[in-house]
C-alpha positions as CSV (number, residue, x, y, z in Angstrom):
1,M,50.8,-20.7,-9.4
2,A,50.9,-17.2,-7.9
3,P,47.5,-15.6,-7.2
4,S,46.4,-12.7,-9.5
5,A,44.9,-9.5,-8.0
6,A,42.8,-9.2,-11.2
7,L,40.8,-12.4,-10.5
8,Q,37.7,-12.2,-8.4
9,V,36.7,-15.5,-6.8
10,H,33.0,-16.1,-5.9
11,L,33.4,-19.8,-5.1
12,Q,32.5,-19.5,-1.4
13,Q,29.3,-17.5,-2.2
14,Y,28.0,-20.2,-4.5
15,R,29.2,-23.0,-2.3
16,E,27.3,-21.6,0.7
17,R,24.2,-20.9,-1.5
18,A,24.3,-24.6,-2.3
19,H,24.5,-25.4,1.4
20,L,27.8,-27.4,0.9
21,S,30.8,-27.6,3.2
22,R,34.3,-27.4,1.7
23,V,34.6,-31.1,2.3
24,E,31.3,-31.9,0.5
25,L,32.2,-29.6,-2.5
26,A,35.7,-31.2,-2.7
27,Q,34.1,-34.6,-2.9
28,R,31.7,-33.5,-5.6
29,A,34.4,-31.8,-7.7
30,G,37.1,-34.4,-7.2
31,L,39.4,-32.0,-5.5
32,S,40.9,-31.8,-2.0
33,R,39.5,-29.7,0.8
34,Q,42.8,-27.8,1.0
35,A,42.5,-26.9,-2.7
36,I,39.0,-25.6,-2.1
37,H,40.3,-23.5,0.8
38,A,43.2,-22.1,-1.3
39,I,41.0,-21.2,-4.2
40,E,38.3,-19.5,-2.0
41,T,40.9,-17.4,-0.1
42,G,42.7,-16.4,-3.3
43,A,45.9,-18.2,-2.4
44,T,45.9,-20.0,-5.7
45,I,44.3,-19.7,-9.1
46,P,42.5,-22.9,-10.2
47,S,43.5,-24.7,-13.4
48,T,41.1,-24.8,-16.2
49,L,40.2,-28.4,-15.3
50,A,39.6,-27.5,-11.6
51,A,37.4,-24.5,-12.6
52,L,35.3,-26.7,-14.9
53,Q,35.0,-29.4,-12.2
54,L,33.9,-26.8,-9.6
55,A,31.4,-25.2,-12.0
56,R,29.9,-28.6,-12.9
57,A,29.7,-29.6,-9.2
58,L,27.7,-26.4,-8.4
59,G,25.6,-26.3,-11.5
60,V,26.8,-22.9,-12.6
61,A,28.9,-21.4,-15.3
62,V,32.7,-20.9,-14.8
63,E,32.1,-17.1,-15.4
64,Q,29.9,-17.1,-12.3
65,L,32.7,-18.4,-10.1
66,F,35.6,-16.4,-11.4
67,T,35.4,-12.9,-12.9
68,L,37.7,-10.0,-13.9
69,P,37.0,-6.7,-12.1
70,N,36.2,-3.5,-13.9
71,S,35.6,-5.2,-17.2
72,T,33.0,-3.7,-19.6
73,L,30.6,-5.2,-22.0
74,Q,29.0,-3.9,-25.2
75,A,25.3,-3.8,-25.2
76,R,22.6,-2.7,-27.6
77,W,20.6,0.2,-26.2
78,L,16.8,-0.3,-26.1
79,G,15.3,3.2,-25.9
80,E,14.1,6.0,-28.0
81,T,16.8,8.5,-26.9
82,P,20.5,7.7,-26.3
83,P,21.6,7.5,-22.7
84,E,23.8,10.0,-20.9
85,P,27.2,8.7,-19.7
86,S,26.9,7.0,-16.3
87,A,23.3,6.1,-16.9
88,R,22.0,3.3,-14.7
89,V,20.7,0.3,-16.7
90,Q,19.3,-3.2,-16.4
91,L,20.9,-5.9,-18.6
92,A,19.9,-9.1,-20.2
93,Q,21.5,-11.3,-22.8
94,V,19.4,-12.6,-25.7
95,G,21.4,-15.0,-27.9
96,E,24.9,-13.5,-28.2
97,Q,23.7,-10.0,-27.8
98,W,23.6,-7.9,-24.6
99,L,20.7,-5.5,-24.2
100,A,20.6,-2.4,-22.0
101,I,17.4,-0.9,-20.6
102,A,17.3,2.5,-18.9
103,L,16.4,2.8,-15.2
104,H,14.7,6.1,-14.9
105,G,11.9,7.9,-13.2
106,E,10.5,7.1,-9.8
107,T,10.4,3.3,-10.4
108,G,14.0,3.3,-11.5
109,L,15.1,4.9,-8.3
110,R,13.7,2.0,-6.3
111,L,15.5,-0.7,-8.4
112,P,19.1,-1.7,-8.2
113,A,21.1,-1.3,-11.5
114,D,22.8,-4.1,-13.3
115,G,25.4,-1.7,-14.7
116,V,26.4,1.8,-15.5
117,T,27.1,3.1,-19.1
118,V,30.6,4.5,-19.7
119,S,30.4,5.4,-23.4
120,V,27.7,5.7,-26.1
121,Q,28.2,5.2,-29.8
122,G,24.9,5.2,-31.7
123,E,22.7,2.4,-30.4
124,R,25.8,0.6,-28.9
125,V,26.8,1.4,-25.3
126,Q,29.7,0.2,-23.2
127,V,28.5,-0.8,-19.7
128,T,30.4,-1.6,-16.5
129,P,28.4,-4.5,-14.9
130,L,27.5,-4.1,-11.3
131,Q,26.3,-7.7,-11.1
132,E,28.1,-10.9,-12.1
133,P,27.8,-11.5,-15.8
134,G,27.0,-15.2,-15.1
135,D,24.0,-14.1,-13.0
136,L,22.9,-11.7,-15.7
137,R,22.9,-14.4,-18.3
138,R,20.1,-16.1,-16.2
139,T,17.9,-13.0,-16.7
140,A,14.9,-13.4,-19.1
141,L,13.7,-10.2,-20.7
142,I,9.9,-10.1,-21.1
143,V,8.0,-7.5,-23.2
144,G,4.3,-6.7,-23.1
145,C,1.8,-4.2,-21.8
146,D,0.3,-5.8,-18.7
147,P,1.9,-4.6,-15.5
148,S,1.1,-8.0,-13.9
149,L,4.1,-9.3,-15.9
150,A,6.3,-7.3,-13.6
151,L,4.8,-9.0,-10.6
152,L,6.0,-12.4,-11.8
153,G,9.7,-11.5,-11.2
154,P,9.5,-11.6,-7.4
155,H,7.3,-14.7,-7.4
156,A,9.9,-16.5,-9.6
157,A,12.7,-15.4,-7.3
158,R,10.9,-16.9,-4.3
159,L,11.1,-20.3,-6.0
160,G,14.8,-20.2,-5.4
161,V,15.8,-21.2,-9.0
162,G,18.6,-18.6,-9.3
163,A,17.0,-16.8,-12.3
164,R,15.1,-13.6,-12.7
165,T,12.9,-11.8,-15.2
166,L,12.8,-8.2,-16.4
167,W,9.7,-6.6,-17.8
168,R,9.7,-3.9,-20.5
169,D,6.4,-2.2,-21.1
170,L,5.5,-2.3,-24.8
171,P,2.1,-2.5,-26.7
172,S,1.3,-6.0,-27.8
173,L,2.2,-5.7,-31.5
174,D,5.4,-3.8,-30.7
175,A,6.2,-6.5,-28.1
176,L,5.8,-9.2,-30.7
177,R,8.0,-7.3,-33.2
178,A,10.6,-6.7,-30.6
179,L,10.7,-10.5,-30.0
180,A,11.1,-11.1,-33.7
181,R,14.1,-8.7,-33.8
182,G,15.8,-10.6,-31.0
183,E,15.1,-7.9,-28.3
184,A,13.4,-10.2,-25.8
185,H,13.2,-13.8,-24.7
186,A,9.3,-13.8,-24.6
187,A,6.4,-11.5,-25.3
188,G,3.1,-11.2,-23.4
189,I,0.4,-10.3,-25.9
190,H,-3.4,-9.8,-26.3
191,L,-4.2,-9.3,-30.0
192,W,-7.7,-10.0,-31.1
193,D,-8.2,-10.8,-34.8
194,P,-11.9,-10.0,-35.7
195,S,-11.6,-11.7,-39.1
196,T,-10.9,-15.1,-37.5
197,S,-12.4,-14.5,-34.0
198,E,-9.1,-15.8,-32.6
199,S,-6.5,-14.2,-30.3
200,N,-2.8,-14.0,-30.8
201,R,-2.0,-16.9,-33.0
202,P,-2.7,-15.2,-36.4
203,F,-0.3,-12.3,-35.4
204,V,2.4,-14.7,-34.1
205,K,2.3,-16.7,-37.4
206,R,2.6,-13.4,-39.4
207,E,5.4,-11.7,-37.3
208,L,7.5,-14.8,-36.5
209,T,7.0,-16.7,-39.8
210,G,8.9,-19.9,-40.0
211,R,10.2,-19.9,-36.4
212,P,8.9,-22.7,-34.1
213,T,7.1,-20.7,-31.3
214,H,5.1,-21.7,-28.3
215,L,2.1,-19.8,-26.9
216,F,1.5,-20.4,-23.2
217,T,-1.7,-19.4,-21.5
218,L,-1.0,-16.8,-18.8
219,W,-4.6,-15.7,-18.1
220,E,-7.8,-14.4,-19.4
221,W,-8.8,-10.9,-18.5
222,E,-11.8,-8.6,-18.8
223,Q,-11.5,-5.9,-21.4
224,G,-14.0,-3.0,-21.6
225,L,-14.4,0.7,-21.1
226,L,-12.8,2.7,-18.3
227,V,-15.1,5.5,-17.1
228,A,-15.1,8.0,-14.3
229,R,-16.3,6.9,-10.9
230,G,-20.1,6.8,-10.8
231,N,-20.2,6.8,-14.7
232,P,-21.6,10.4,-14.9
233,K,-21.9,10.2,-18.7
234,R,-24.1,7.0,-18.4
235,I,-22.0,5.1,-20.9
236,T,-23.2,1.5,-21.3
237,T,-21.8,0.2,-24.6
238,P,-19.0,1.2,-27.1
239,A,-21.7,2.6,-29.3
240,D,-22.3,5.4,-26.8
241,L,-18.8,6.7,-27.6
242,A,-20.3,8.2,-30.8
243,R,-22.6,10.5,-28.7
244,P,-21.8,14.2,-29.2
245,G,-19.7,15.8,-26.5
246,L,-17.9,12.7,-25.3
247,I,-14.1,12.7,-25.2
248,L,-12.3,9.4,-25.9
249,A,-9.0,8.2,-24.5
250,N,-7.2,5.7,-26.8
251,R,-4.1,3.6,-27.0
252,Q,-1.4,3.8,-29.7
253,V,-1.5,1.8,-33.0
254,G,-0.5,-1.8,-32.3
255,A,-1.9,-1.9,-28.8
256,G,-4.3,-4.8,-28.2
257,S,-6.9,-2.5,-26.5
258,R,-7.0,-0.2,-29.5
259,I,-7.6,-3.2,-31.8
260,L,-10.5,-4.3,-29.6
261,L,-11.9,-0.8,-29.6
262,D,-11.9,-0.6,-33.4
263,A,-13.6,-4.0,-33.5
264,W,-16.3,-2.9,-31.0
265,L,-16.9,0.4,-32.9
266,E,-17.1,-1.4,-36.2
267,A,-19.7,-3.8,-34.8
268,A,-21.6,-0.7,-33.7
269,G,-21.7,0.5,-37.3
270,L,-18.9,3.1,-37.2
271,T,-16.8,3.2,-40.3
272,P,-13.0,4.0,-40.1
273,A,-13.9,7.6,-41.0
274,D,-16.5,7.7,-38.3
275,R,-14.0,6.4,-35.7
276,A,-11.3,8.9,-36.8
277,A,-13.8,11.7,-36.3
278,L,-14.4,10.8,-32.6
279,R,-13.0,13.4,-30.3
280,G,-9.9,12.0,-28.7
281,Y,-9.6,9.0,-31.0
282,D,-6.1,10.0,-32.1
283,V,-4.9,11.1,-28.7
284,C,-2.9,8.0,-27.6
285,S,-1.9,6.9,-24.1
286,S,1.4,5.0,-23.8
287,S,0.1,2.4,-21.3
288,H,-3.1,1.0,-19.7
289,L,-2.4,3.0,-16.5
290,A,-1.6,6.2,-18.5
291,L,-5.0,5.9,-20.1
292,A,-6.7,5.3,-16.8
293,R,-5.0,8.4,-15.4
294,S,-6.3,10.4,-18.3
295,V,-9.9,9.4,-17.4
296,A,-9.3,9.9,-13.7
297,R,-8.1,13.5,-14.3
298,G,-11.2,14.2,-16.4
299,E,-9.2,14.7,-19.6
300,A,-11.4,11.9,-21.2
301,D,-14.8,10.4,-20.5
302,A,-13.9,6.8,-21.5
303,G,-11.2,4.6,-23.0
304,P,-10.5,0.9,-23.7
305,G,-8.6,-1.2,-21.2
306,P,-8.6,-4.0,-18.6
307,R,-10.6,-4.0,-15.4
308,A,-7.4,-4.1,-13.4
309,A,-6.4,-0.7,-14.7
310,A,-9.8,0.8,-13.7
311,N,-9.6,-0.7,-10.2
312,A,-6.0,0.6,-9.8
313,L,-7.2,4.2,-10.3
314,G,-10.6,3.9,-8.6
315,L,-12.6,4.1,-11.9
316,D,-15.8,2.4,-12.9
317,F,-15.6,-0.3,-15.6
318,I,-18.0,-1.5,-18.3
319,P,-17.1,-5.0,-19.3
320,V,-17.3,-5.8,-23.0
321,Q,-15.2,-8.9,-23.8
322,R,-13.0,-11.5,-22.1
323,E,-9.7,-11.9,-23.9
324,R,-6.7,-14.3,-23.8
325,F,-3.3,-13.0,-22.6
326,D,-0.6,-15.4,-23.8
327,L,3.2,-15.6,-23.4
328,V,4.9,-16.1,-26.8
329,V,8.2,-18.0,-26.5
330,P,10.4,-18.9,-29.5
331,D,11.6,-22.5,-29.2
332,E,15.2,-21.5,-28.8
333,H,14.4,-19.6,-25.6
334,L,12.3,-22.3,-24.0
335,P,15.2,-23.8,-22.0
336,H,16.2,-20.4,-20.5
337,P,16.2,-20.5,-16.7
338,G,14.3,-17.2,-16.5
339,I,11.6,-18.5,-18.8
340,R,11.3,-21.7,-16.8
341,A,11.1,-19.7,-13.6
342,L,8.4,-17.5,-15.0
343,L,6.3,-20.4,-16.2
344,A,6.6,-22.0,-12.8
345,A,5.7,-18.7,-11.0
346,V,2.6,-18.2,-13.0
347,T,1.1,-21.4,-11.6
348,Q,1.6,-20.5,-7.9
349,P,-1.4,-19.9,-5.7
350,A,0.2,-16.8,-4.2
351,F,0.5,-15.2,-7.6
352,H,-3.1,-16.2,-8.4
353,A,-4.2,-14.5,-5.2
354,E,-2.5,-11.3,-6.3
355,L,-4.3,-11.4,-9.7
356,A,-7.7,-12.0,-7.9
357,A,-7.0,-8.9,-5.8
358,L,-6.2,-6.8,-8.9
359,G,-9.5,-7.8,-10.5
360,G,-10.7,-9.1,-13.8
361,Y,-8.2,-12.0,-14.2
362,N,-8.8,-15.7,-14.7
363,P,-5.5,-17.7,-14.5
364,V,-7.1,-21.2,-14.4
365,R,-4.9,-22.6,-17.2
366,A,-1.9,-20.5,-16.5
367,G,1.4,-22.0,-17.7
368,E,-0.2,-24.5,-20.1
369,V,0.9,-24.7,-23.8
370,W,-2.0,-23.5,-25.8
371,R,-0.6,-23.4,-29.4
372,T,2.7,-24.1,-31.2
373,T,3.4,-22.5,-34.5
374,A,6.2,-22.9,-37.1
């Protein structure tokens, strides 16, 4: 069979990654060494049977070994505003649907893109992949508000399992709803339910009704009030936020820290009307670090959040409550290689050392199944 210029062959790359010689791969795949050489050099195109045998021998998909160049894929755009043509994106496949996430800002400049958009039609975009689609299918998309979720990706990569994770920063309730819509493989959440004194499970049962879902412990963390260095306003409890003249920084509706703040203020005797009247109560920060920056700049005197956010910006911290942070994984995504890699990485001593340095974390039961719902 004559070789085709349109076929890109990645067999040698995956063979060398598996530390196999051509002879060893030929023995595993039931082919000759000469056939392996001819396929790797592009002298011949493998038959369907040979391609399947090679993929099975290497433990990868056929699409990882053989691809067509300049092909595009259609993805659903995850963003508030449509992208410009030629936007750099990260890609993940959830179920049968490709998802595209913008790479922008300073952080985006430091990360390699998975693809570039070529056309936009509503929330659908055509993307030219810059990575092999087979590799991209091993990417797990994780949503949640704790930046420590982003740290898990490099730790998972060090395990050498050939999978990766992407993190999308969303408040906990938004993350859970994105998971329910099929826009992620897993969600990291911290949602305290004052009516039951239980974290996370009541919200999972409500938002993912009828879907078998697993809650894995990631860590406990300290939640409290972030205040300026030296605590010049002498804030000691959430009740102090009702003092005249204090300016509050808050998170958006659906954020776990906002739910906690409301519970703390209610316990201090403040009604919903009292809370709404607090100066700054309705001025919402988009993330834990954005709230910390607001306090650090003097735009607010205090706000709810984790100790790690206070430490990151050199603020003081008033602890109020220890809280669970769990990973919510629908049953159908549990076998995903990226999820397996993440759950392995979260148990590693090196990752635990990083959490200890950040401050306020307790990962003693990290990676354990805590609850299963249906």
